[in-house]
FIKOLZA-1660 file (N, C-alpha, C; in steps of 0.1 Angstrom, whole numbers, plus 5000, padded with zeros to 4 digits):
% residues 119
   i   px   py   pz ch aa at
   1 8028 2678 4264  A  X  N
   1 8029 2670 4276  A  X CA
   1 8018 2673 4285  A  X  C
   2 8012 2663 4291  A  X  N
   2 8001 2664 4301  A  X CA
   2 8006 2666 4315  A  X  C
   3 8003 2677 4321  A  X  N
   3 8007 2679 4335  A  X CA
   3 7997 2675 4345  A  X  C
   4 7986 2668 4342  A  X  N
   4 7976 2665 4351  A  X CA
   4 7982 2655 4361  A  X  C
   5 7979 2658 4374  A  X  N
   5 7984 2650 4385  A  X CA
   5 7998 2653 4389  A  X  C
   6 8005 2661 4382  A  X  N
   6 8019 2665 4387  A  X CA
   6 8018 2675 4398  A  X  C
   7 8027 2673 4407  A  X  N
   7 8028 2683 4418  A  X CA
   7 8038 2694 4415  A  X  C
   8 8032 2705 4410  A  X  N
   8 8041 2716 4406  A  X CA
   8 8044 2724 4418  A  X  C
   9 8057 2727 4419  A  X  N
   9 8062 2735 4431  A  X CA
   9 8071 2746 4426  A  X  C
  10 8072 2757 4434  A  X  N
  10 8081 2768 4432  A  X CA
  10 8086 2771 4445  A  X  C
  11 8099 2773 4446  A  X  N
  11 8106 2776 4459  A  X CA
  11 8104 2764 4469  A  X  C
  12 8100 2752 4464  A  X  N
  12 8098 2741 4472  A  X CA
  12 8084 2740 4478  A  X  C
  13 8075 2750 4474  A  X  N
  13 8062 2751 4480  A  X CA
  13 8051 2749 4469  A  X  C
  14 8040 2744 4473  A  X  N
  14 8029 2742 4463  A  X CA
  14 8022 2756 4461  A  X  C
  15 8013 2757 4452  A  X  N
  15 8007 2770 4449  A  X CA
  15 7999 2776 4461  A  X  C
  16 7992 2767 4468  A  X  N
  16 7984 2772 4479  A  X CA
  16 7993 2777 4490  A  X  C
  17 8004 2770 4493  A  X  N
  17 8014 2775 4503  A  X CA
  17 8020 2788 4499  A  X  C
  18 8023 2789 4486  A  X  N
  18 8029 2802 4481  A  X CA
  18 8019 2814 4483  A  X  C
  19 8006 2811 4481  A  X  N
  19 7996 2822 4483  A  X CA
  19 7995 2825 4498  A  X  C
  20 7995 2815 4506  A  X  N
  20 7995 2818 4521  A  X CA
  20 8007 2826 4525  A  X  C
  21 8019 2822 4521  A  X  N
  21 8031 2829 4525  A  X CA
  21 8031 2843 4519  A  X  C
  22 8026 2845 4507  A  X  N
  22 8026 2859 4502  A  X CA
  22 8016 2867 4509  A  X  C
  23 8004 2862 4513  A  X  N
  23 7995 2869 4521  A  X CA
  23 8001 2873 4535  A  X  C
  24 8008 2864 4541  A  X  N
  24 8015 2867 4553  A  X CA
  24 8025 2878 4552  A  X  C
  25 8033 2878 4541  A  X  N
  25 8043 2888 4539  A  X CA
  25 8036 2902 4536  A  X  C
  26 8025 2902 4528  A  X  N
  26 8018 2914 4525  A  X CA
  26 8011 2920 4538  A  X  C
  27 8005 2912 4545  A  X  N
  27 7998 2917 4557  A  X CA
  27 8008 2922 4568  A  X  C
  28 8019 2914 4569  A  X  N
  28 8029 2919 4579  A  X CA
  28 8035 2932 4574  A  X  C
  29 8037 2934 4561  A  X  N
  29 8043 2947 4556  A  X CA
  29 8033 2958 4559  A  X  C
  30 8020 2956 4557  A  X  N
  30 8011 2967 4560  A  X CA
  30 8010 2970 4575  A  X  C
  31 8010 2960 4583  A  X  N
  31 8011 2962 4598  A  X CA
  31 8023 2970 4601  A  X  C
  32 8035 2966 4595  A  X  N
  32 8047 2973 4598  A  X CA
  32 8047 2988 4593  A  X  C
  33 8040 2990 4582  A  X  N
  33 8038 3004 4577  A  X CA
  33 8030 3012 4587  A  X  C
  34 8020 3007 4593  A  X  N
  34 8012 3014 4603  A  X CA
  34 8020 3016 4616  A  X  C
  35 8027 3005 4620  A  X  N
  35 8035 3006 4632  A  X CA
  35 8046 3016 4631  A  X  C
  36 8051 3018 4619  A  X  N
  36 8062 3027 4617  A  X CA
  36 8059 3041 4622  A  X  C
  37 8046 3045 4619  A  X  N
  37 8042 3059 4623  A  X CA
  37 8034 3060 4636  A  X  C
  38 8032 3049 4643  A  X  N
  38 8024 3049 4655  A  X CA
  38 8030 3057 4666  A  X  C
  39 8044 3058 4666  A  X  N
  39 8050 3066 4677  A  X CA
  39 8047 3081 4676  A  X  C
  40 8041 3086 4665  A  X  N
  40 8037 3100 4664  A  X CA
  40 8027 3103 4675  A  X  C
  41 8019 3093 4680  A  X  N
  41 8009 3095 4690  A  X CA
  41 8015 3098 4704  A  X  C
  42 8028 3095 4705  A  X  N
  42 8034 3098 4718  A  X CA
  42 8039 3112 4720  A  X  C
  43 8039 3119 4709  A  X  N
  43 8045 3133 4709  A  X CA
  43 8034 3143 4714  A  X  C
  44 8039 3154 4721  A  X  N
  44 8029 3164 4725  A  X CA
  44 8023 3171 4714  A  X  C
  45 8011 3176 4716  A  X  N
  45 8004 3183 4705  A  X CA
  45 8012 3196 4701  A  X  C
  46 8012 3199 4688  A  X  N
  46 8018 3210 4683  A  X CA
  46 8033 3209 4681  A  X  C
  47 8039 3197 4682  A  X  N
  47 8053 3195 4680  A  X CA
  47 8057 3196 4665  A  X  C
  48 8068 3202 4663  A  X  N
  48 8074 3202 4650  A  X CA
  48 8082 3189 4648  A  X  C
  49 8079 3183 4636  A  X  N
  49 8086 3170 4634  A  X CA
  49 8093 3170 4621  A  X  C
  50 8104 3162 4620  A  X  N
  50 8111 3160 4607  A  X CA
  50 8113 3145 4606  A  X  C
  51 8104 3137 4601  A  X  N
  51 8104 3123 4601  A  X CA
  51 8112 3116 4590  A  X  C
  52 8125 3120 4588  A  X  N
  52 8133 3115 4577  A  X CA
  52 8136 3100 4579  A  X  C
  53 8139 3096 4591  A  X  N
  53 8143 3082 4594  A  X CA
  53 8130 3073 4592  A  X  C
  54 8119 3078 4597  A  X  N
  54 8107 3070 4595  A  X CA
  54 8103 3069 4580  A  X  C
  55 8105 3080 4573  A  X  N
  55 8102 3079 4559  A  X CA
  55 8111 3069 4552  A  X  C
  56 8123 3069 4555  A  X  N
  56 8133 3059 4549  A  X CA
  56 8128 3045 4553  A  X  C
  57 8124 3043 4565  A  X  N
  57 8119 3030 4570  A  X CA
  57 8106 3026 4562  A  X  C
  58 8098 3036 4559  A  X  N
  58 8085 3033 4552  A  X CA
  58 8089 3029 4538  A  X  C
  59 8098 3035 4531  A  X  N
  59 8102 3031 4518  A  X CA
  59 8109 3017 4518  A  X  C
  60 8117 3014 4529  A  X  N
  60 8123 3001 4530  A  X CA
  60 8113 2990 4531  A  X  C
  61 8103 2993 4540  A  X  N
  61 8092 2983 4542  A  X CA
  61 8085 2980 4528  A  X  C
  62 8082 2991 4521  A  X  N
  62 8075 2989 4508  A  X CA
  62 8083 2982 4498  A  X  C
  63 8096 2985 4498  A  X  N
  63 8105 2978 4489  A  X CA
  63 8107 2964 4492  A  X  C
  64 8108 2960 4504  A  X  N
  64 8110 2946 4508  A  X CA
  64 8097 2938 4505  A  X  C
  65 8085 2945 4508  A  X  N
  65 8072 2939 4505  A  X CA
  65 8071 2936 4490  A  X  C
  66 8075 2945 4482  A  X  N
  66 8074 2943 4467  A  X CA
  66 8084 2933 4463  A  X  C
  67 8096 2933 4468  A  X  N
  67 8107 2924 4464  A  X CA
  67 8104 2910 4468  A  X  C
  68 8098 2907 4480  A  X  N
  68 8096 2894 4484  A  X CA
  68 8081 2889 4482  A  X  C
  69 8072 2898 4484  A  X  N
  69 8058 2895 4483  A  X CA
  69 8053 2892 4469  A  X  C
  70 8057 2901 4460  A  X  N
  70 8052 2900 4446  A  X CA
  70 8056 2887 4439  A  X  C
  71 8069 2883 4439  A  X  N
  71 8072 2871 4431  A  X CA
  71 8066 2859 4437  A  X  C
  72 8064 2858 4450  A  X  N
  72 8058 2847 4457  A  X CA
  72 8043 2847 4453  A  X  C
  73 8037 2858 4453  A  X  N
  73 8022 2859 4450  A  X CA
  73 8020 2856 4435  A  X  C
  74 8028 2861 4427  A  X  N
  74 8027 2858 4412  A  X CA
  74 8029 2843 4409  A  X  C
  75 8039 2837 4416  A  X  N
  75 8041 2822 4415  A  X CA
  75 8028 2815 4420  A  X  C
  76 8023 2819 4431  A  X  N
  76 8010 2813 4436  A  X CA
  76 7999 2815 4426  A  X  C
  77 7998 2826 4420  A  X  N
  77 7988 2829 4410  A  X CA
  77 7988 2820 4398  A  X  C
  78 8000 2817 4394  A  X  N
  78 8002 2808 4382  A  X CA
  78 7999 2794 4386  A  X  C
  79 8002 2790 4398  A  X  N
  79 8001 2775 4401  A  X CA
  79 7987 2771 4407  A  X  C
  80 7979 2781 4410  A  X  N
  80 7966 2777 4416  A  X CA
  80 7954 2780 4407  A  X  C
  81 7942 2776 4412  A  X  N
  81 7930 2778 4405  A  X CA
  81 7919 2784 4414  A  X  C
  82 7909 2789 4408  A  X  N
  82 7897 2794 4414  A  X CA
  82 7899 2803 4426  A  X  C
  83 7894 2798 4438  A  X  N
  83 7895 2806 4450  A  X CA
  83 7909 2811 4454  A  X  C
  84 7918 2802 4452  A  X  N
  84 7932 2806 4456  A  X CA
  84 7938 2816 4447  A  X  C
  85 7933 2816 4434  A  X  N
  85 7938 2826 4425  A  X CA
  85 7933 2840 4430  A  X  C
  86 7921 2842 4435  A  X  N
  86 7917 2854 4440  A  X CA
  86 7925 2859 4452  A  X  C
  87 7928 2849 4460  A  X  N
  87 7937 2853 4472  A  X CA
  87 7951 2857 4467  A  X  C
  88 7955 2851 4457  A  X  N
  88 7968 2855 4451  A  X CA
  88 7968 2869 4446  A  X  C
  89 7957 2873 4439  A  X  N
  89 7955 2887 4434  A  X CA
  89 7954 2896 4446  A  X  C
  90 7947 2892 4457  A  X  N
  90 7947 2900 4469  A  X CA
  90 7961 2902 4475  A  X  C
  91 7969 2892 4475  A  X  N
  91 7982 2893 4480  A  X CA
  91 7991 2902 4471  A  X  C
  92 7989 2902 4458  A  X  N
  92 7996 2911 4449  A  X CA
  92 7992 2925 4452  A  X  C
  93 7980 2928 4454  A  X  N
  93 7975 2942 4457  A  X CA
  93 7981 2946 4471  A  X  C
  94 7980 2937 4481  A  X  N
  94 7984 2941 4494  A  X CA
  94 8000 2942 4495  A  X  C
  95 8007 2936 4486  A  X  N
  95 8021 2937 4485  A  X CA
  95 8025 2951 4480  A  X  C
  96 8016 2957 4473  A  X  N
  96 8019 2970 4467  A  X CA
  96 8014 2982 4476  A  X  C
  97 8007 2979 4486  A  X  N
  97 8000 2990 4494  A  X CA
  97 8007 2994 4507  A  X  C
  98 8018 2989 4511  A  X  N
  98 8024 2994 4524  A  X CA
  98 8028 3009 4524  A  X  C
  99 8033 3014 4512  A  X  N
  99 8036 3028 4512  A  X CA
  99 8024 3037 4512  A  X  C
 100 8013 3034 4504  A  X  N
 100 8001 3043 4505  A  X CA
 100 7994 3042 4519  A  X  C
 101 7994 3030 4525  A  X  N
 101 7989 3028 4538  A  X CA
 101 7996 3036 4548  A  X  C
 102 8010 3036 4547  A  X  N
 102 8018 3044 4556  A  X CA
 102 8016 3059 4554  A  X  C
 103 8015 3063 4542  A  X  N
 103 8013 3078 4539  A  X CA
 103 7999 3082 4545  A  X  C
 104 7989 3075 4543  A  X  N
 104 7976 3078 4548  A  X CA
 104 7976 3078 4563  A  X  C
 105 7982 3068 4570  A  X  N
 105 7983 3068 4584  A  X CA
 105 7991 3079 4590  A  X  C
 106 8002 3083 4583  A  X  N
 106 8010 3094 4587  A  X CA
 106 8002 3107 4587  A  X  C
 107 7995 3110 4576  A  X  N
 107 7987 3122 4575  A  X CA
 107 7976 3122 4586  A  X  C
 108 7970 3111 4588  A  X  N
 108 7959 3110 4598  A  X CA
 108 7965 3113 4612  A  X  C
 109 7977 3107 4615  A  X  N
 109 7983 3109 4628  A  X CA
 109 7987 3124 4630  A  X  C
 110 7992 3130 4620  A  X  N
 110 7996 3144 4620  A  X CA
 110 7984 3153 4623  A  X  C
 111 7973 3150 4616  A  X  N
 111 7961 3158 4618  A  X CA
 111 7955 3156 4632  A  X  C
 112 7954 3143 4637  A  X  N
 112 7949 3141 4650  A  X CA
 112 7957 3147 4661  A  X  C
 113 7970 3146 4660  A  X  N
 113 7979 3151 4670  A  X CA
 113 7983 3166 4669  A  X  C
 114 7979 3172 4658  A  X  N
 114 7982 3186 4656  A  X CA
 114 7997 3189 4654  A  X  C
 115 8003 3180 4648  A  X  N
 115 8018 3181 4645  A  X CA
 115 8020 3189 4632  A  X  C
 116 8032 3195 4630  A  X  N
 116 8035 3201 4618  A  X CA
 116 8049 3198 4614  A  X  C
 117 8052 3198 4601  A  X  N
 117 8065 3195 4596  A  X CA
 117 8074 3207 4597  A  X  C
 118 8086 3205 4602  A  X  N
 118 8095 3216 4603  A  X CA
 118 8101 3219 4590  A  X  C
 119 8104 3231 4587  A  X  N
 119 8110 3235 4574  A  X CA
 119 8125 3230 4573  A  X  C
% end
């Protein structure tokens, strides 16, 4: 069967809209991953920290990003061509990066502020 000219949709959205939504989800998740650790800059230097709640929040952000961002980005990848396909690949990669971005930002904040993890 010839699908030329058919408007293919997933979740009620066209491929380009899916790619745009998946990019928004992925970028928002990465911003949330950085924001999660930003309050470390309000602590006095040399403070002992136990960031168990923030670590749970970081895993939650990464999980929701993968749960919602990946299927939407993969659907956009299947339904689009050329330039939009590369943006869909970028959305897939960004959907998987909130946890590594958060870990890197956490270590950077701990080094800059001179914090140390409590035993």
